[in-house]
N, C-alpha and C positions, 0 to 999 in steps of 0.2 A: 276588250274595247279600249281605245286610246282616250286618255284624259284630254279634254278639249280646253281646259282652263290654261291661261297663259301663266308662265312662271312669274314670280314676283318682280324680277328684274326687267321684264319686258312690258312695254306699254301697248295698249290697243291703239293702232293708228287711227281708227275710226273715232276715237274719243279725243283726238288732238284738236284743240280749239282753233289753231291756225288753219288746219285742213277744213274744218267745218265752215269757218268764215270765208275761205276761198270758194267753197261749194256754194254758199249762199250768194256771194257776190257775183258768181258766174252767171246767174239768171238775171242780173240787173241791167245788162246791156241790151235791152230791147228797144226797138225803134218806137218813136212816138206814134200813137194811134192816129190813123187817117180818118177823116170824116166818113161816116158810113153813108151809103146811098139812101138808106131809109131815113136817116136824120135830115139829109138835104131835102128829100121829098116832103117830109112833115113841115119843115121850115117854109118851103115854097107854097105848100097848101095853106099855111097860116097867113102868109103874106097875101095870097090870092083872096082868101076869105075877108081880110081887112079891106082890100081894094073893092070887093063886091059890096060890102056893107057901106062903105063910104059912097060909092056910086048910087046905091039905093037911097041913102039919106039925102043926097044932093038932088036927085031927080024927084 
């Protein structure tokens, strides 16, 4: 069976800090989140509820 340990003069490329930082920074280029349709519907329902309450109070 072959010895899977690296010789002392070779470094594990997966342990390279620069490679790790590049991997982490790779996922940071995401687009900003767009408003969800559900959030818009909840906001519209809240505005409608306020309008109905004001109309009831005025009448």
